C-alpha positions in Angstrom: 0.5 -1.5 12.2 2.6 -4.6 12.8 0.6 -7.0 10.7 0.9 -4.7 7.6 4.8 -4.3 8.5 5.1 -8.2 8.3 3.0 -8.5 4.9 5.3 -5.8 3.3 8.2 -7.8 4.5 6.7 -10.7 3.1 5.8 -9.4 -0.2 9.5 -7.7 -0.6 10.9 -11.4 0.4 12.5 -10.7 3.3 10.5 -13.2 5.1 8.7 -16.4 4.0 5.3 -15.9 2.4 1.8 -15.3 4.0 -1.4 -16.3 3.4 -3.4 -14.1 1.3 -0.4 -12.1 0.6 -1.7 -10.2 -2.6 -5.0 -9.6 -1.3 -3.9 -8.3 2.4 -1.4 -5.8 0.3 -3.8 -4.9 -1.8 -6.6 -4.0 1.0 -3.6 -2.2 3.6 -2.4 -0.3 0.5 -6.2 0.9 -0.1 -6.6 2.1 3.8 -3.2 4.1 3.8 -4.3 5.8 0.5 -7.6 6.8 1.8 -6.1 7.9 5.0 -3.6 9.8 2.7 -6.1 11.3 0.7 -7.7 13.2 3.4 -4.9 15.8 3.3 -6.9 17.5 0.3 -10.0 18.0 2.8 -7.8 18.9 5.8 -5.9 21.4 3.7 -9.2 23.2 2.5 -10.4 23.3 6.3 -7.1 24.4 7.5 -6.9 27.1 5.1 -10.6 28.2 6.6 -9.7 27.9 10.2 -7.3 26.8 12.4 -6.4 22.8 12.6 -4.0 21.0 14.4 -0.6 20.6 11.9 -0.2 16.9 13.3 -3.1 15.6 11.5 -1.8 17.2 8.0 1.7 15.1 9.1 -0.5 12.1 9.7 -2.1 12.3 6.1 0.9 13.2 4.5 2.9 10.3 6.1 0.2 8.0 5.4 0.0 8.9 1.7 3.8 8.3 1.6 3.5 4.6 2.9 0.7 4.2 1.0 2.4 5.1 -2.3 5.2 3.1 -1.0 2.6 0.0 -0.9 1.6 0.6 -4.2 4.6 0.5 -5.5 5.8 -3.0 -3.9 2.3 -4.4 -4.4 2.1 -3.4 -8.2 5.6 -5.4 -8.5 4.6 -8.4 -7.0 1.3 -8.9 -8.9 3.7 -8.0 -11.9 6.1 -10.6 -11.1 3.9 -13.2 -9.8 1.8 -13.0 -13.3 5.0 -13.3 -15.3 6.1 -16.6 -13.3 3.2 -18.0 -13.9 2.8 -17.1 -17.6 6.6 -19.0 -17.8 5.3 -21.7 -15.6 2.2 -22.8 -17.5 2.0 -25.0 -20.1 1.5 -23.4 -23.5 -2.3 -23.7 -25.2 -2.5 -24.8 -28.5 
């Protein structure tokens, strides 16, 4: 959790760029989203029998964090692609 937080801060430009920034942010985003999407199956199970509410809460939290990571990572990719396009020489 601490490492993913550091990479999120690095992607936001609050601390220096860390190695493999885009790759790590993509993996962290995927992990949070996969954990968050478990809320679908957990909701179905909770309708059939008693299910701990805290697990639904964990999934909802992971989904929100994953979506925030997704937005931030998409912005990072967009700005780095635009920066590379401006800095590369024109091809003829």
